[in-house]
C-alpha positions as CSV (number, residue, x, y, z in Angstrom):
1,X,-217.0,51.4,-45.5
2,X,-214.5,49.7,-48.1
3,X,-214.6,46.8,-50.0
4,X,-214.3,44.0,-47.8
5,X,-215.1,40.7,-49.8
6,X,-214.3,42.4,-53.5
7,X,-211.2,43.8,-52.0
8,X,-210.3,40.0,-50.9
9,X,-211.1,39.9,-54.5
10,X,-208.7,41.8,-56.1
11,X,-206.0,40.7,-53.8
12,X,-206.6,37.5,-55.2
13,X,-206.3,38.4,-58.7
14,X,-203.3,39.7,-57.8
15,X,-201.7,36.6,-56.0
16,X,-203.0,35.0,-59.1
17,X,-201.3,37.1,-61.6
18,X,-198.4,37.0,-58.7
19,X,-197.9,32.9,-58.8
20,X,-198.2,32.6,-63.0
21,X,-195.2,34.5,-63.4
22,X,-193.7,33.9,-60.3
23,X,-191.9,30.4,-61.1
24,X,-188.8,31.3,-59.0
25,X,-187.7,32.8,-55.8
26,X,-189.8,35.8,-55.4
27,X,-187.4,37.9,-53.0
28,X,-184.2,36.7,-53.6
29,X,-182.3,34.2,-51.3
30,X,-182.6,31.7,-54.5
31,X,-182.0,27.7,-54.3
32,X,-178.6,26.3,-55.0
33,X,-179.6,24.8,-58.5
34,X,-180.8,28.1,-59.9
35,X,-178.4,29.5,-62.2
36,X,-176.7,32.8,-61.8
37,X,-177.7,35.6,-63.1
38,X,-176.7,36.9,-66.5
39,X,-173.9,39.8,-66.4
40,X,-175.7,42.2,-68.8
41,X,-178.6,42.1,-66.6
42,X,-176.7,42.5,-63.3
43,X,-174.7,45.2,-64.1
44,X,-178.3,46.5,-65.5
45,X,-179.3,46.6,-62.2
46,X,-176.7,47.8,-60.5
47,X,-176.7,50.7,-62.9
48,X,-180.2,51.1,-61.6
49,X,-179.1,51.5,-58.2
50,X,-176.7,53.8,-58.4
51,X,-179.3,56.0,-60.8
52,X,-181.3,56.5,-57.4
53,X,-180.5,59.6,-55.1
54,X,-182.3,58.4,-51.8
55,X,-182.6,54.6,-51.2
56,X,-184.1,53.6,-47.6
57,X,-182.0,50.8,-47.3
58,X,-184.2,48.7,-50.1
59,X,-181.4,48.1,-52.4
60,X,-178.8,47.3,-49.5
61,X,-178.4,43.5,-50.9
62,X,-178.0,44.9,-54.3
63,X,-174.1,44.0,-55.1
64,X,-173.4,41.4,-52.7
65,X,-172.0,38.9,-54.4
66,X,-172.0,38.2,-58.5
67,X,-175.9,36.6,-58.6
68,X,-178.1,39.2,-58.9
69,X,-180.8,36.2,-58.4
70,X,-179.7,36.1,-54.9
71,X,-180.7,40.1,-54.4
72,X,-183.8,41.1,-52.6
73,X,-186.4,42.2,-54.6
74,X,-185.0,40.0,-57.7
75,X,-186.7,37.2,-58.9
76,X,-185.3,35.1,-61.6
77,X,-186.5,32.5,-63.7
78,X,-185.4,29.0,-62.0
79,X,-184.7,27.3,-65.1
80,X,-182.8,30.2,-67.5
81,X,-181.7,32.6,-64.6
82,X,-183.3,35.4,-66.3
83,X,-184.7,38.2,-64.0
84,X,-188.3,38.4,-64.8
85,X,-189.4,40.0,-61.8
86,X,-188.7,43.2,-59.8
87,X,-190.5,43.8,-56.7
88,X,-189.5,47.6,-55.7
89,X,-192.8,48.9,-54.1
90,X,-192.6,50.9,-51.2
91,X,-193.2,49.1,-47.9
92,X,-195.5,51.8,-47.2
93,X,-198.6,50.1,-45.9
94,X,-202.0,51.9,-44.5
95,X,-203.5,49.0,-42.3
96,X,-207.0,49.3,-42.8
97,X,-208.3,51.8,-39.6
98,X,-205.6,51.3,-37.5
99,X,-203.1,53.4,-39.5
100,X,-204.5,56.1,-41.3
101,X,-206.6,56.6,-37.9
102,X,-203.2,57.4,-35.8
103,X,-201.4,59.3,-38.7
104,X,-202.8,62.5,-37.7
105,X,-200.3,63.2,-34.8
106,X,-197.5,64.3,-36.7
107,X,-196.2,63.8,-40.6
108,X,-194.3,60.3,-40.3
109,X,-194.8,59.5,-36.7
110,X,-196.3,56.5,-36.8
111,X,-196.5,55.6,-40.3
112,X,-193.7,54.1,-42.2
113,X,-191.2,56.3,-44.0
114,X,-192.8,58.0,-47.0
115,X,-190.5,56.7,-50.0
116,X,-188.0,53.9,-50.0
117,X,-186.3,55.3,-53.3
118,X,-185.8,58.6,-54.8
119,X,-184.6,59.5,-58.5
120,X,-184.8,62.0,-61.0
121,X,-186.4,59.3,-63.1
122,X,-186.3,55.7,-64.1
123,X,-183.1,55.0,-65.6
124,X,-183.1,53.5,-69.3
125,X,-180.8,50.7,-68.0
126,X,-183.5,48.3,-67.5
127,X,-184.1,48.2,-70.8
128,X,-181.6,45.3,-70.6
129,X,-184.2,42.9,-68.4
130,X,-186.1,41.8,-72.2
131,X,-187.7,38.7,-69.7
132,X,-189.5,40.9,-67.0
133,X,-193.3,39.8,-66.2
134,X,-193.7,41.5,-63.4
135,X,-192.5,45.3,-62.5
136,X,-193.4,47.4,-59.2
137,X,-192.1,50.9,-58.9
138,X,-195.1,51.8,-56.8
139,X,-194.6,54.2,-54.1
140,X,-191.5,55.6,-54.4
141,X,-190.7,59.2,-56.5
142,X,-189.6,60.3,-59.2
143,X,-189.4,64.0,-59.1
144,X,-191.9,65.0,-61.8
145,X,-190.3,62.9,-64.4
146,X,-192.5,61.3,-67.1
147,X,-193.2,57.5,-67.3
148,X,-190.4,56.5,-69.9
149,X,-191.2,55.5,-73.1
150,X,-189.2,52.2,-72.9
151,X,-192.0,50.9,-70.8
152,X,-193.5,49.6,-73.7
153,X,-190.4,47.4,-74.8
154,X,-191.1,44.8,-72.1
155,X,-193.1,42.5,-74.5
156,X,-193.5,39.9,-71.9
157,X,-195.0,42.0,-68.9
158,X,-197.9,41.1,-67.1
159,X,-198.0,42.6,-63.9
160,X,-197.2,47.0,-64.0
161,X,-197.5,48.8,-60.8
162,X,-196.7,52.8,-61.5
163,X,-198.8,54.1,-58.8
164,X,-198.2,57.2,-56.7
165,X,-194.4,57.5,-57.9
166,X,-194.7,61.5,-58.7
167,X,-194.4,61.1,-62.6
168,X,-196.2,64.1,-64.9
169,X,-197.2,64.5,-68.6
170,X,-198.9,62.8,-71.0
171,X,-199.1,58.3,-70.3
172,X,-197.0,57.3,-73.6
173,X,-199.0,55.5,-75.7
174,X,-195.8,53.3,-76.1
175,X,-197.5,51.0,-73.6
176,X,-200.3,49.9,-75.5
177,X,-197.6,47.6,-76.8
178,X,-197.7,45.3,-73.7
179,X,-200.2,43.1,-75.2
180,X,-199.6,40.0,-72.3
181,X,-200.6,42.8,-69.9
182,X,-203.3,41.8,-66.9
183,X,-202.6,44.2,-64.4
184,X,-202.1,48.0,-65.1
185,X,-201.9,50.3,-62.1
186,X,-201.5,54.1,-63.0
187,X,-203.3,55.4,-59.8
188,X,-201.9,58.6,-58.7
189,X,-202.8,61.8,-56.0
190,X,-202.5,64.3,-58.4
191,X,-201.0,67.6,-57.1
192,X,-200.4,71.4,-58.8
193,X,-196.8,69.6,-59.7
194,X,-197.2,65.9,-60.2
195,X,-200.1,65.1,-62.8
196,X,-200.7,62.3,-65.5
197,X,-203.1,62.9,-68.2
198,X,-204.3,61.2,-71.3
199,X,-205.0,63.0,-74.4
200,X,-205.5,59.9,-76.4
201,X,-207.0,56.8,-75.5
202,X,-206.9,54.9,-78.3
203,X,-203.2,52.9,-77.4
204,X,-205.3,51.2,-74.3
205,X,-206.9,49.0,-76.3
206,X,-204.1,46.9,-77.2
207,X,-204.1,45.6,-73.7
208,X,-206.7,43.3,-75.0
209,X,-205.9,40.8,-71.5
210,X,-206.5,43.6,-69.1
211,X,-208.1,42.3,-65.9
212,X,-207.3,45.4,-63.8
213,X,-207.1,49.2,-64.6
214,X,-206.2,51.8,-62.6
215,X,-206.7,55.4,-63.4
216,X,-207.3,57.1,-60.4
217,X,-206.1,60.6,-60.5
218,X,-205.5,60.8,-64.2
219,X,-206.7,63.8,-66.0
220,X,-209.1,62.4,-68.1
221,X,-210.7,65.5,-69.0
222,X,-210.3,65.9,-72.5
223,X,-210.0,62.2,-73.7
224,X,-212.4,61.1,-76.5
225,X,-214.1,57.8,-75.8
226,X,-213.9,57.1,-72.5
227,X,-216.9,54.8,-72.3
228,X,-215.1,52.5,-74.3
229,X,-213.0,51.4,-71.4
230,X,-216.7,49.3,-70.4
231,X,-216.9,47.5,-74.1
232,X,-213.4,47.1,-75.6
233,X,-211.8,44.5,-72.6
234,X,-214.0,40.9,-71.9
235,X,-211.7,40.2,-69.7
236,X,-211.6,43.5,-67.2
237,X,-212.7,42.5,-63.8
238,X,-211.4,45.9,-62.1
239,X,-211.8,49.2,-63.0
240,X,-211.1,52.6,-61.2
241,X,-211.6,55.9,-63.1
242,X,-211.8,58.0,-59.7
243,X,-210.6,61.7,-59.6
244,X,-210.3,61.4,-63.4
245,X,-212.3,64.9,-64.3
246,X,-215.1,62.4,-66.5
247,X,-218.3,63.6,-67.3
248,X,-221.7,62.1,-67.7
249,X,-220.8,63.2,-71.7
250,X,-217.8,60.5,-71.5
251,X,-219.9,57.7,-70.3
252,X,-223.2,58.4,-72.4
253,X,-222.4,57.6,-76.2
254,X,-223.2,54.0,-76.2
255,X,-225.5,53.0,-73.6
256,X,-228.1,52.5,-76.0
257,X,-226.1,50.5,-78.3
258,X,-227.4,47.2,-77.0
259,X,-225.2,45.6,-80.2
260,X,-221.8,46.0,-77.8
261,X,-221.0,43.8,-75.2
262,X,-220.4,45.4,-71.8
263,X,-217.5,43.9,-70.0
264,X,-217.5,41.7,-67.0
265,X,-216.6,44.2,-64.5
266,X,-216.9,43.5,-61.0
267,X,-215.3,46.5,-59.6
268,X,-216.3,50.1,-61.1
269,X,-215.0,53.2,-59.6
270,X,-216.2,56.3,-60.6
271,X,-216.3,58.3,-57.7
272,X,-215.1,62.1,-57.1
273,X,-216.1,63.2,-60.9
274,X,-218.9,65.5,-60.1
275,X,-221.4,64.2,-62.0
276,X,-225.2,65.7,-62.7
277,X,-227.9,64.5,-64.0
278,X,-229.0,61.1,-64.5
279,X,-226.3,58.5,-65.3
280,X,-226.2,56.4,-68.1
281,X,-228.6,53.5,-68.3
282,X,-225.6,50.5,-68.8
283,X,-225.8,50.2,-65.2
284,X,-228.3,47.9,-66.0
285,X,-226.7,45.8,-68.2
286,X,-224.0,45.3,-65.9
287,X,-225.1,41.9,-64.1
288,X,-221.5,40.9,-62.7
289,X,-221.3,44.6,-60.9
290,X,-220.1,43.7,-57.1
291,X,-219.1,46.9,-56.4
292,X,-220.0,50.1,-57.1
293,X,-218.6,53.6,-55.9
294,X,-220.5,57.0,-57.0
295,X,-219.3,58.9,-54.2
296,X,-218.8,62.8,-54.2
297,X,-221.4,63.4,-57.1
298,X,-224.7,65.0,-57.1
299,X,-227.6,62.6,-56.1
300,X,-229.3,65.4,-53.7
301,X,-232.8,65.0,-55.9
302,X,-235.1,62.5,-54.5
303,X,-236.4,61.3,-58.2
304,X,-232.9,61.1,-59.3
305,X,-231.7,59.1,-56.2
306,X,-234.7,57.2,-56.7
307,X,-234.3,56.3,-60.7
308,X,-230.5,55.7,-59.9
309,X,-231.1,52.6,-57.1
310,X,-233.7,51.2,-59.8
311,X,-230.6,51.2,-62.4
312,X,-228.5,49.5,-59.9
313,X,-227.9,46.2,-60.7
314,X,-229.0,43.6,-58.4
315,X,-225.7,42.1,-58.0
316,X,-224.1,44.5,-56.4
317,X,-223.0,44.1,-52.8
318,X,-220.8,47.2,-52.1
319,X,-222.6,50.7,-52.9
320,X,-220.3,53.5,-51.9
321,X,-222.5,57.1,-52.0
322,X,-220.5,59.3,-49.9
323,X,-220.5,63.1,-50.0
324,X,-223.8,62.8,-52.4
325,X,-226.1,65.4,-51.3
326,X,-228.8,62.5,-49.6
327,X,-231.4,64.4,-47.5
328,X,-233.4,62.3,-45.0
329,X,-236.0,62.2,-47.8
330,X,-234.1,60.4,-50.1
331,X,-234.1,57.4,-47.4
332,X,-237.9,57.2,-46.8
333,X,-239.4,53.8,-47.8
334,X,-241.1,55.3,-50.7
335,X,-237.7,56.2,-52.6
336,X,-235.8,53.0,-51.5
337,X,-236.1,50.0,-53.4
338,X,-235.7,47.0,-51.5
339,X,-235.6,44.5,-54.0
340,X,-232.5,46.0,-55.6
341,X,-230.7,46.9,-52.1
342,X,-231.4,43.3,-50.6
343,X,-228.0,42.5,-51.8
344,X,-226.3,45.2,-50.0
345,X,-223.8,43.9,-47.4
346,X,-221.5,47.5,-47.2
347,X,-223.4,50.8,-47.7
348,X,-221.4,54.0,-47.3
349,X,-223.9,56.8,-46.7
350,X,-221.2,59.5,-45.2
351,X,-220.7,62.8,-45.4
352,X,-224.2,63.5,-46.6
353,X,-227.0,65.8,-44.8
354,X,-228.8,63.3,-43.1
355,X,-230.6,65.1,-39.7
356,X,-232.7,64.0,-36.9
357,X,-233.5,60.3,-35.9
358,X,-231.3,57.3,-37.4
359,X,-232.9,56.3,-40.8
360,X,-235.2,53.7,-39.9
361,X,-235.7,52.1,-43.1
362,X,-232.1,51.0,-42.6
363,X,-232.8,48.7,-40.1
364,X,-234.7,46.6,-42.3
365,X,-231.8,45.9,-44.7
366,X,-231.2,42.4,-43.1
367,X,-228.2,41.6,-45.8
368,X,-226.3,44.5,-44.2
369,X,-222.6,43.5,-43.0
370,X,-221.3,47.0,-43.0
371,X,-222.7,50.5,-42.7
372,X,-221.2,54.2,-42.5
373,X,-223.2,57.0,-41.6
374,X,-220.3,59.1,-40.4
375,X,-220.1,63.0,-40.8
376,X,-224.0,63.6,-40.6
377,X,-225.8,65.4,-37.9
378,X,-227.8,62.6,-36.7
379,X,-228.9,62.7,-33.0
380,X,-231.2,60.3,-31.9
381,X,-230.1,56.9,-30.3
382,X,-229.1,54.1,-32.2
383,X,-231.9,51.2,-32.8
384,X,-230.8,47.6,-32.6
385,X,-229.7,46.8,-36.0
386,X,-229.7,43.7,-37.9
387,X,-227.8,40.7,-36.6
388,X,-225.6,40.2,-39.5
389,X,-223.9,43.9,-39.2
390,X,-220.3,43.6,-38.3
391,X,-219.2,47.4,-38.8
392,X,-221.0,50.4,-37.7
393,X,-219.3,53.7,-38.1
394,X,-221.7,56.8,-36.8
395,X,-218.8,59.2,-35.9
396,X,-219.0,62.6,-36.0
397,X,-222.7,63.1,-35.3
398,X,-224.7,64.0,-32.3
399,X,-225.5,61.1,-30.8
400,X,-225.7,61.0,-26.9
401,X,-226.0,57.9,-25.3
402,X,-224.5,54.8,-25.7
403,X,-226.4,52.3,-23.7
404,X,-229.1,52.4,-27.0
405,X,-226.5,51.0,-29.2
406,X,-226.9,47.9,-28.0
407,X,-223.0,47.0,-28.9
408,X,-223.5,44.5,-25.8
409,X,-226.1,42.6,-27.4
410,X,-224.5,42.8,-31.1
411,X,-222.4,39.6,-30.5
412,X,-221.4,39.3,-33.8
413,X,-220.5,43.3,-34.2
414,X,-216.5,43.6,-34.9
415,X,-216.3,47.4,-35.3
416,X,-218.0,50.0,-33.3
417,X,-216.9,53.9,-34.1
418,X,-218.7,56.4,-32.2
419,X,-216.0,59.0,-32.3
420,X,-216.8,63.1,-32.3
421,X,-220.3,62.6,-31.0
422,X,-222.2,64.0,-27.5
423,X,-221.5,60.5,-25.8
424,X,-222.5,61.2,-21.8
425,X,-222.4,58.8,-19.1
426,X,-220.9,55.8,-18.3
427,X,-219.1,53.4,-20.6
428,X,-221.4,50.8,-19.5
429,X,-224.4,51.5,-16.9
430,X,-224.0,50.1,-13.5
431,X,-227.6,48.8,-14.2
432,X,-226.5,47.4,-18.1
433,X,-225.4,43.7,-18.0
434,X,-222.2,43.6,-19.0
435,X,-222.8,41.0,-21.8
436,X,-225.3,38.6,-23.0
437,X,-223.0,37.1,-25.5
438,X,-220.7,33.9,-24.6
439,X,-218.1,35.8,-26.8
440,X,-218.1,39.3,-28.2
441,X,-216.1,39.5,-31.5
442,X,-215.6,43.4,-31.2
443,X,-212.5,44.1,-32.7
444,X,-212.6,48.1,-32.7
445,X,-214.1,49.9,-30.0
446,X,-213.5,54.0,-30.7
447,X,-215.5,56.1,-28.4
448,X,-212.8,58.9,-28.5
449,X,-213.8,62.9,-28.3
450,X,-216.8,62.3,-26.4
451,X,-217.9,63.1,-22.8
452,X,-217.9,59.8,-21.1
453,X,-217.1,60.0,-17.7
454,X,-216.9,57.2,-14.8
455,X,-214.3,54.6,-14.8
456,X,-213.0,51.9,-17.2
457,X,-214.5,48.8,-16.5
458,X,-212.5,45.5,-15.8
459,X,-214.9,43.8,-18.0
460,X,-213.4,45.5,-21.3
461,X,-211.0,42.3,-20.7
462,X,-213.7,40.1,-22.1
463,X,-213.4,41.8,-25.4
464,X,-210.2,39.5,-26.1
465,X,-210.9,40.0,-30.1
466,X,-210.1,44.3,-29.5
467,X,-207.8,45.3,-31.9
468,X,-208.3,48.6,-31.2
469,X,-209.7,50.9,-28.2
470,X,-210.0,54.4,-28.4
471,X,-211.3,56.1,-25.4
472,X,-209.0,59.4,-25.4
473,X,-210.7,63.1,-25.2
474,X,-213.5,62.0,-22.6
475,X,-213.5,62.7,-18.8
476,X,-212.9,59.1,-17.8
477,X,-211.4,58.7,-13.9
478,X,-209.8,56.1,-12.0
479,X,-207.5,53.5,-13.1
480,X,-206.2,51.6,-16.2
481,X,-207.9,48.4,-15.1
482,X,-205.5,45.3,-15.1
483,X,-207.8,43.3,-17.6
484,X,-206.6,45.1,-20.5
485,X,-203.6,42.9,-20.2
486,X,-206.0,40.2,-21.7
487,X,-206.5,41.8,-24.8
488,X,-203.6,39.9,-26.4
489,X,-204.9,41.1,-29.8
490,X,-204.8,44.9,-29.2
491,X,-202.7,47.0,-31.7
492,X,-203.9,50.4,-30.5
493,X,-204.4,51.4,-26.9
494,X,-205.6,55.2,-26.5
495,X,-206.9,56.8,-23.4
496,X,-205.1,60.2,-23.8
497,X,-206.9,63.1,-22.4
498,X,-208.9,61.9,-19.7
499,X,-208.5,62.3,-15.3
500,X,-207.0,58.6,-15.1
501,X,-205.1,58.3,-12.3
502,X,-203.6,55.6,-10.1
503,X,-200.3,53.3,-11.3
504,X,-200.2,51.7,-14.7
505,X,-200.9,48.0,-14.4
506,X,-197.9,45.6,-15.0
507,X,-200.1,43.8,-17.2
508,X,-199.9,46.3,-20.0
509,X,-196.4,44.4,-21.1
510,X,-198.5,41.3,-22.2
511,X,-199.5,42.8,-25.2
512,X,-197.6,41.4,-27.8
513,X,-199.1,42.9,-30.8
514,X,-199.5,46.2,-29.4
515,X,-197.7,49.1,-31.6
516,X,-199.5,52.2,-30.5
517,X,-199.8,53.3,-26.7
518,X,-200.8,57.2,-26.0
519,X,-201.6,57.3,-22.3
520,X,-200.7,61.4,-22.3
521,X,-202.5,64.5,-20.4
522,X,-203.7,62.2,-17.3
523,X,-202.9,62.2,-13.9
524,X,-201.4,58.6,-13.6
525,X,-198.5,58.2,-11.1
526,X,-196.5,55.5,-9.9
527,X,-193.2,53.6,-11.0
528,X,-193.0,52.2,-14.6
529,X,-190.0,49.9,-15.2
530,X,-189.1,47.5,-17.8
531,X,-191.3,45.2,-16.6
532,X,-194.5,47.1,-18.3
533,X,-192.6,46.6,-21.8
534,X,-191.5,43.4,-21.0
535,X,-193.1,41.9,-24.2
536,X,-194.0,45.0,-26.2
537,X,-191.9,43.8,-29.3
538,X,-194.5,45.7,-32.1
539,X,-194.1,48.8,-30.1
540,X,-193.2,52.0,-32.2
541,X,-195.2,54.4,-30.9
542,X,-195.3,55.7,-27.1
543,X,-196.5,58.8,-25.5
544,X,-196.9,59.2,-21.9
545,X,-196.6,63.2,-21.9
546,X,-197.9,65.1,-19.6
547,X,-198.2,62.8,-16.4
548,X,-196.2,64.8,-14.0
549,X,-196.2,62.0,-11.3
550,X,-195.3,59.4,-13.2
551,X,-191.8,58.0,-12.3
552,X,-189.4,55.9,-15.2
553,X,-187.2,53.8,-13.3
554,X,-185.4,51.9,-16.1
555,X,-182.3,50.0,-14.7
556,X,-179.2,51.1,-17.2
557,X,-178.3,48.1,-18.7
558,X,-182.0,47.3,-20.0
559,X,-182.1,46.8,-23.9
560,X,-186.0,47.4,-25.3
561,X,-187.7,44.2,-27.3
562,X,-189.2,47.5,-29.4
563,X,-188.0,49.8,-31.8
564,X,-189.8,53.3,-31.4
565,X,-190.3,55.6,-34.1
566,X,-192.0,58.1,-31.6
567,X,-191.2,58.5,-27.4
568,X,-192.7,61.2,-25.6
569,X,-192.2,60.9,-22.2
570,X,-192.7,65.1,-21.2
571,X,-193.0,66.3,-18.0
572,X,-192.6,62.5,-16.6
573,X,-190.1,62.2,-13.8
574,X,-186.9,60.1,-15.7
575,X,-184.2,58.8,-12.7
576,X,-180.7,57.8,-13.3
577,X,-179.8,60.9,-16.0
578,X,-180.4,60.7,-19.5
579,X,-182.0,57.2,-20.0
580,X,-179.6,55.0,-21.5
581,X,-182.2,52.6,-23.0
582,X,-182.6,54.9,-26.1
583,X,-179.2,54.4,-27.0
584,X,-180.4,51.0,-29.1
585,X,-183.6,52.9,-30.7
586,X,-182.2,53.1,-34.4
587,X,-185.8,54.5,-36.0
588,X,-186.3,57.4,-33.6
589,X,-188.1,60.1,-35.7
590,X,-189.3,62.1,-32.5
591,X,-188.0,62.1,-29.2
592,X,-189.2,64.4,-26.3
593,X,-187.7,64.5,-23.0
594,X,-188.9,67.7,-21.6
595,X,-189.1,69.0,-18.2
596,X,-188.4,65.1,-17.1
597,X,-185.5,66.4,-14.5
598,X,-182.7,64.9,-16.7
599,X,-179.3,66.0,-15.3
600,X,-175.7,65.5,-16.4
601,X,-173.9,65.7,-19.9
602,X,-175.6,64.3,-23.4
603,X,-174.1,60.8,-23.8
604,X,-171.7,60.3,-26.8
605,X,-174.0,57.6,-28.3
606,X,-176.5,60.0,-29.0
607,X,-174.1,61.3,-31.9
608,X,-175.1,57.8,-33.5
609,X,-178.8,57.9,-33.5
610,X,-180.2,58.9,-36.9
611,X,-183.4,60.3,-38.6
612,X,-184.3,62.2,-35.4
613,X,-186.7,64.8,-36.8
614,X,-187.8,66.5,-33.4
615,X,-185.6,66.1,-30.4
616,X,-187.0,68.2,-27.2
617,X,-184.8,68.4,-24.6
618,X,-185.5,71.4,-22.7
619,X,-186.9,72.5,-18.9
620,X,-183.8,69.9,-17.7
621,X,-180.4,70.0,-15.8
622,X,-178.4,69.1,-18.7
623,X,-174.9,70.5,-18.6
624,X,-171.8,70.4,-20.8
625,X,-171.5,71.2,-24.7
626,X,-173.5,70.5,-27.4
627,X,-171.2,68.5,-29.2
628,X,-172.8,64.8,-28.7
629,X,-176.0,66.4,-30.8
630,X,-176.7,63.7,-34.0
631,X,-174.3,65.0,-36.6
632,X,-176.5,64.2,-39.3
633,X,-180.6,64.1,-39.6
634,X,-181.9,63.3,-42.9
635,X,-185.6,65.2,-42.5
636,X,-188.0,64.5,-45.6
637,X,-190.8,65.6,-44.2
638,X,-192.7,68.7,-45.3
639,X,-192.7,69.8,-41.6
640,X,-189.0,69.7,-41.1
641,X,-187.0,69.4,-38.1
642,X,-187.0,70.8,-34.5
643,X,-184.1,71.1,-32.0
644,X,-185.4,72.3,-28.5
645,X,-182.9,72.8,-25.8
646,X,-184.0,75.6,-23.7
647,X,-184.0,75.9,-20.3
648,X,-180.9,74.2,-19.4
649,X,-177.3,74.4,-18.0
650,X,-175.5,73.7,-21.4
651,X,-172.2,75.5,-22.3
652,X,-169.5,76.3,-24.8
653,X,-169.8,76.9,-28.3
654,X,-172.8,76.6,-30.1
655,X,-171.3,73.7,-33.0
656,X,-171.4,74.0,-36.5
657,X,-172.9,70.5,-36.9
658,X,-176.0,71.7,-36.1
659,X,-176.0,73.2,-39.4
660,X,-175.8,69.9,-41.1
661,X,-179.4,68.8,-39.6
662,X,-181.4,69.0,-42.6
663,X,-184.3,70.9,-43.4
664,X,-184.4,72.5,-39.6
665,X,-187.0,74.7,-39.1
666,X,-187.1,75.1,-35.2
667,X,-184.1,75.9,-33.1
668,X,-184.2,76.8,-29.6
669,X,-181.1,77.6,-27.5
670,X,-182.2,79.8,-25.0
671,X,-181.9,80.4,-21.5
672,X,-178.5,78.4,-21.1
673,X,-174.8,79.4,-20.9
674,X,-173.5,79.6,-24.2
675,X,-170.5,81.7,-25.4
676,X,-168.7,82.4,-28.5
677,X,-169.9,83.4,-31.7
678,X,-172.9,82.2,-33.7
679,X,-171.8,80.2,-36.3
680,X,-172.4,81.7,-39.9
681,X,-174.0,79.2,-40.8
682,X,-177.1,79.3,-39.4
683,X,-177.9,82.4,-41.1
684,X,-178.2,80.4,-44.1
685,X,-180.4,77.9,-43.1
686,X,-184.1,78.1,-44.2
687,X,-185.2,78.2,-39.9
688,X,-188.5,79.5,-39.3
689,X,-187.7,80.1,-35.8
690,X,-184.1,80.6,-33.7
691,X,-184.0,81.8,-30.4
692,X,-180.6,82.3,-28.6
693,X,-181.0,84.8,-26.2
694,X,-180.4,84.4,-22.0
695,X,-176.7,83.4,-23.3
696,X,-173.6,84.5,-23.1
697,X,-173.3,84.8,-26.7
698,X,-171.1,87.8,-28.1
699,X,-174.7,89.3,-29.3
700,X,-177.9,88.5,-27.8
701,X,-180.2,87.5,-30.6
702,X,-184.3,87.2,-30.8
703,X,-184.9,86.4,-34.5
704,X,-187.9,85.2,-36.2
705,X,-187.1,84.5,-40.0
706,X,-190.2,84.1,-42.2
707,X,-189.5,81.0,-44.5
708,X,-189.5,82.3,-48.5
709,X,-192.4,81.3,-50.2
């Protein structure tokens, strides 16, 4: 798994650089004694704002008042009033396991929006900010433009983050003029359209103070002297060359030159470069190295693997060897150098070719804190692991038993991920003591996609540190235990696709940190009221689909404490007509209320809901015209939008406002009482499917259109 300790160290680097440069307020708001910003800088910022074609409210404060030092994401020097920092990085954050695991429901359904800012290019007006020390444009999108050469004019810049912004082409050599730069992040996710490259790397040697360099995804395949990055920068602490097209030949020319001093690199990422053959011997001399990632390189030959372990410095505490073709023979005691491995705390052996029994040699590694063996073919029971182990990921294997994992004996274990195995039986055997620990540290328990049966035990409430509880896609029966309400740290609760029955306990409403709740596809019953949501102020994702005995009876005047992005209540019974509490949900991207016994006309406030990507009101008894549908829908997701209104009692004309639904792909209006002509603008939209049959239109249409390639 990841670089828990080293990641903290890298963050400290950022914080230190940040604090050195930020002798001022960091994101606006300032104090009364701070000088107002200079007029030419204020005008430059406004010009930059006007050059942006899409702004997800990031720059909403720009232009409010004449003092740009009070604008959000703008930092000024307290003494001079000069703008010295722009923090325009996207707010998109993937938080550990929680977000990347639950991102797979629908694109954009749970995580933050893809981009905050979209522009054709970075406007040159920023050159007016001659005192800039910190510039962060990460996570936005500049549509395949090139990194502007004027970036090299910011001679005082110490921090530059241009990661994942859709730049393409050759990185300009003018960046080499930034002699004060300590952090340079050019990390990109290369696509067939957007791809950065470096043909001549000599410019980078002008950055003599560099401490952090991330070139992930930058094409270095035609670059000479790549290995000089290991020698030129004595201050360099982190170097990432992942997915750069680097070969052994790029790194081998200086490995015998003992007269050259290696940088004090602590973090080295060479993953996804498809190295073959023996790696250069310079690793032995990297005595400061703490993190080494060689994932997706061919280490399948036992002798090569053994030699590799002999080259790894004893200082390495995190070793990533995912997808390296490692087989069981590689992990035999004769091949493992336990002297070298005695300090390894984080070991990733996922996506290899390990089969059969759990590698017994790993149980002797008493230094292990986290172990990732996911996506292998292991099928035995799990031995008791060293007491220091905090995380164990054995997902996507063939394990059948959970009682031998010993999770209740590992008082310090924080994360247990055993999803996509063949676990059977009950979560806790009746003959097993629930816990021998006075307090259990487990924070993540993921057992989804197995064949577990029996009920969820009340004793689950003892795991009070739990942040993620995923028991979905099993065969568990009985009710959701009341003790779940004691899991006050819980952020994700997923029990979808089980055989759960009974009522939902009111205690769920006490989970103040919960932001993901999925109870769909069960046999839950009873009444759901506002008491079930009393304190769920962090809730973003709610899925109760396919519980046909579940009744939502929410008072019409209730105002939820949360802002949902996804709400799925399909095939539940909703009393009192169209649920009024959705009128306050201003961040909805998906709303599913199909087959929910809803009747009456669409409320007028529905027009005001922004950003709904999927709206499914099908199979109800809704009446009246379609004029109250949202009239503007900004869909910026590749999957496009869906509007499903079939099997209702809607009448009147098809409104032209449907043509304002940007990127609408699926439109179902069949089996209603619509009349009149079909708006011509619908035929001009890039719909994949449009169904209008069984209405009273001038012509009956069942048309399927292929989206142009």
